[in-house]
C-alpha positions in Angstrom: 93.7 113.6 59.9 92.7 113.1 63.5 96.0 111.3 64.2 98.0 114.1 62.5 96.1 116.7 64.5 96.9 114.9 67.7 100.6 114.7 66.9 100.6 118.4 66.1 99.0 119.3 69.4 101.4 117.0 71.3 104.4 118.6 69.5 103.2 122.1 70.3 102.7 121.2 74.0 106.2 119.7 74.2 107.7 122.7 72.5 106.0 124.9 75.1 107.6 123.0 77.9 111.1 122.8 76.4 111.5 126.3 75.0 111.6 128.0 78.5 114.3 125.5 79.6 116.4 126.5 76.5 116.1 130.2 77.1 116.5 130.4 80.9 120.1 130.9 82.0 121.7 127.9 83.8 122.2 128.5 87.6 125.9 128.2 88.2 127.1 126.6 91.4 128.9 128.8 93.9 132.7 128.4 93.7 133.9 125.9 96.2 136.4 127.2 98.8 138.1 125.0 101.4 139.9 126.7 104.3 142.5 124.5 105.9 144.8 125.0 108.8 145.2 126.0 112.5 143.9 128.5 115.0 145.2 131.5 113.0 142.8 130.4 110.2 139.9 129.2 112.3 139.6 132.5 114.2 140.8 131.7 117.7 141.0 135.0 119.4 137.9 136.6 117.9 135.8 135.6 121.0 132.8 134.2 119.0 132.6 130.7 117.6 130.2 128.5 115.7 128.5 125.7 117.6 129.8 122.7 115.7 130.4 120.4 118.6 134.2 120.7 118.5 137.0 122.8 120.2 138.2 124.0 116.8 137.0 127.6 117.6 135.8 128.4 114.1 134.6 132.0 113.8 132.5 133.8 111.2 134.8 136.8 112.0 137.8 134.9 110.6 139.1 135.7 107.2 137.9 132.5 105.4 134.3 133.3 106.4 134.6 137.0 105.5 136.1 136.3 102.1 133.5 133.6 101.3 130.7 135.9 102.4 132.0 138.8 100.3 132.6 136.7 97.2 129.6 134.3 97.4 131.8 131.3 97.7 130.6 127.9 99.1 132.9 127.6 102.1 134.0 124.3 103.8 135.6 125.7 106.9 137.9 122.9 108.0 140.6 124.9 109.8 140.8 123.9 113.5 142.6 125.3 116.5 145.6 123.2 117.5 146.1 121.6 114.1 149.5 120.5 112.9 150.5 119.3 109.5 149.7 115.8 110.5 146.2 116.9 111.6 145.6 118.8 108.4 146.6 115.7 106.4 144.5 113.3 108.5 141.4 115.3 109.2 141.1 118.2 106.6 142.4 117.1 103.2 139.4 114.8 102.6 137.4 118.0 102.1 139.3 118.7 98.9 138.1 117.4 95.5 138.9 118.1 91.8 136.0 120.5 91.8 137.5 122.7 94.6 138.2 126.2 93.2 140.0 127.9 96.1 142.1 126.7 99.0 143.8 128.6 101.8 146.2 126.9 104.2 147.7 128.2 107.4 149.8 125.6 109.3 153.3 125.2 110.7 153.3 127.2 114.0 152.0 124.3 116.1 154.5 122.0 114.5 157.3 124.3 115.7 155.7 124.3 119.2 155.1 128.1 119.2 152.6 127.9 122.1 155.2 126.1 124.2 157.8 128.6 123.3 155.5 131.5 124.3 154.8 129.7 127.6 158.5 129.4 128.3 159.4 133.0 127.4 156.4 134.5 129.3 158.0 133.5 132.6 160.5 135.6 134.5 164.0 135.3 133.1 165.3 133.7 136.3 163.0 130.7 135.9 162.9 130.2 132.1 165.1 129.2 129.2 163.5 131.3 126.5 166.6 131.3 124.3 166.8 127.6 124.4 163.1 127.2 123.4 163.5 129.7 120.6 166.7 127.9 119.4 164.8 124.6 119.3 161.9 126.0 117.4 164.2 127.7 114.8 166.1 124.6 114.3 162.9 122.7 113.6 161.7 125.4 111.2 165.0 125.3 109.3 165.7 121.5 109.3 162.4 119.6 109.5 159.5 121.8 108.5 160.3 122.3 104.8 160.0 118.7 103.8 156.8 118.3 105.8 155.3 121.3 104.0 156.4 119.9 100.6 154.6 116.7 101.3 151.5 118.5 102.5 151.4 120.8 99.6 151.8 117.9 97.2 148.8 116.3 98.8 146.7 119.4 98.3 147.6 119.7 94.7 146.9 116.1 93.9 143.4 116.3 95.4 142.6 119.7 93.9 144.6 120.0 90.7 142.7 123.1 89.4 142.4 125.1 92.6 143.9 128.4 93.4 145.9 127.8 96.5 147.2 130.4 98.9 149.5 129.6 101.8 149.0 132.1 104.7 151.7 133.2 107.1 151.9 134.5 110.6 152.2 138.1 112.0 154.7 139.4 114.4 153.1 139.3 117.8 155.2 141.8 119.8 156.2 145.5 119.6 159.1 145.4 122.1 157.3 146.0 125.3 155.2 143.8 127.7 152.3 145.7 129.1 150.5 142.6 130.5 150.6 141.9 134.2 152.0 138.5 135.1 154.0 137.9 131.9 157.6 138.8 131.7 158.7 139.0 128.0 161.9 141.0 127.7 162.5 143.3 124.7 165.3 141.0 123.5 163.0 138.0 123.8 160.2 139.7 121.9 162.6 140.6 119.2 163.7 137.0 118.8 160.1 135.7 118.9 159.3 138.2 116.0 162.4 137.0 114.2 161.1 133.4 114.6 157.8 134.4 113.0 159.7 135.9 110.1 161.8 132.8 109.7 158.7 130.6 109.7 157.2 132.9 107.0 160.3 132.6 104.9 160.1 128.8 104.9 156.4 128.8 104.2 156.9 131.2 101.3 159.7 129.1 99.8 157.6 125.9 100.1 154.6 127.6 98.6 156.7 128.9 95.6 158.1 125.4 95.0 154.6 124.0 94.9 153.3 126.7 92.6 151.1 128.3 95.3 150.8 131.9 96.3 152.0 133.2 99.7 150.1 135.8 101.8 152.4 137.5 104.3 150.4 139.4 106.9 153.5 141.0 108.6 153.2 144.5 107.1 149.4 144.6 107.8 150.0 144.1 111.5 152.7 146.7 112.0 151.4 149.1 114.6 148.8 146.5 115.8 150.9 144.1 117.8 150.3 143.1 121.4 150.5 146.3 123.6 150.1 148.7 120.6 147.5 151.4 121.0 145.4 149.8 118.3 145.9 146.2 119.2 144.8 143.6 116.7 146.4 140.6 118.6 145.4 139.5 122.1 147.9 139.6 124.9 147.4 137.5 128.0 143.6 136.8 127.9 140.7 135.2 129.6 139.9 132.6 128.5 143.6 131.7 128.1 143.1 130.1 124.6 142.5 133.6 123.2 146.0 134.7 124.2 148.4 135.7 121.4 145.9 135.2 118.6 144.4 137.8 116.2 141.3 139.6 117.3 138.3 140.1 114.9 140.0 143.4 113.8 143.1 141.4 113.0 141.1 139.2 110.6 139.1 142.0 109.0 142.0 144.6 108.8 145.0 142.4 108.7 144.4 138.9 107.2 141.5 139.6 104.8 143.2 142.3 102.8 146.4 140.2 102.7 144.8 137.0 101.6 141.8 138.0 99.4 143.7 139.6 96.5 145.9 136.5 96.0 142.9 134.1 96.5 140.2 135.9 94.6 142.0 138.3 92.4 140.8 141.4 94.2 140.9 142.8 97.7 137.9 142.2 99.8 136.5 145.3 101.7 135.0 144.1 105.0 131.9 146.2 105.2 129.1 145.9 107.7 127.1 143.9 105.1 130.0 141.5 104.6 130.2 141.0 108.4 126.4 140.5 108.6 126.4 138.0 105.7 129.3 136.1 107.3 127.6 136.0 110.7 124.4 134.7 109.0 126.4 131.7 107.7 127.2 130.5 111.1 124.4 128.0 111.6 124.8 126.4 108.1 128.6 126.2 108.6 128.2 124.6 112.0 125.9 122.0 110.5 128.4 121.3 107.7 131.3 120.9 110.2 129.4 118.6 112.5 129.9 115.8 110.0 133.6 116.0 110.7 133.3 116.4 114.5 134.6 113.0 115.4 137.8 113.6 113.4 138.2 117.1 114.7 138.0 115.9 118.3 141.3 114.0 117.7 143.2 117.3 117.4 144.9 118.3 120.6 144.6 122.0 121.5 147.9 123.9 121.6 147.4 126.5 124.3 149.6 129.1 125.9 149.9 128.5 129.7 150.2 131.6 131.9 153.2 131.7 134.3 152.5 130.3 137.8 154.9 131.6 140.4 153.2 129.7 143.2 154.6 126.3 142.2 157.4 124.5 144.0 159.5 124.7 140.7 159.1 128.5 140.7 160.2 128.8 144.3 163.2 126.6 143.7 164.2 128.7 140.7 163.7 131.9 142.8 166.0 130.5 145.5 168.7 129.5 143.0 168.5 133.0 141.5 168.5 134.8 144.9 165.0 136.3 144.2 162.5 137.1 146.9 159.5 135.6 145.2 156.9 137.3 147.4 158.4 140.7 146.8 158.8 140.0 143.1 155.1 139.1 142.8 154.1 142.1 144.9 156.1 144.5 142.7 154.5 142.9 139.6 151.1 143.8 140.8 151.9 147.5 140.9 
């Protein structure tokens, strides 16, 4: 009887411990979101970056951070300024696993040398070969980029076979005028540069479709918000120079986030003050997460626009060949 009573007491005690475990709901892990890509995904241009020990310029004002904050996703923010397809493959794809739920990827502009093209076209026409630079970039986008994208997208799918993947495009930067002192984009050059962005988007969209991915085209969202528009969402010539020709925080909240979020999450994210606060609050934890990748990220070479310099010997030689009085030209530009 004593032994039976002891077993009964022990059984009742165990039942008391186990029953709450059976009735309490399981705590589901936050969906895993990996943001891949270049400066247009990292948030270069937003003026505020997490302190992760790299030059990647990751910002909590960028669309990956805003979407993650709004949806409660566990973000691994691997996008890095200057990244090419090779960089994404070598330094970012390792963050993907079979448990990854969501992936966004923005890359291709650096492969086409867009910063170098802008650098060439920003110079006065008498010292630049803007059309030649644009022709070279367009040729690359048409002939070489598609196969590289296909290989990259296959790598993403093989690592994360169940993830929702959204390929993100690029906005048109210009509105047909150049209001910045000391850059000399002509209306015709701006038109061709915008056409190049459209061409790049068309190739990204085709490659995304072939891989079974969605494509987020931000073009329409940025209409009326280009460089020199009254409500400018893209930086013109800036200080520091790395901010130049990249979306501002408003470009990410008003342009990219509503373009990407419906395709990635199934519903549009409204960037409220609370979302921005929650995103900003994630900065320290995201910086700590990214520090583990810092050595790899430091291998990425920044792709930065270079402002025209009319004081160089090369500029003076070009002016002489074109019959331009360079001192007078510079003085007129300051007015």
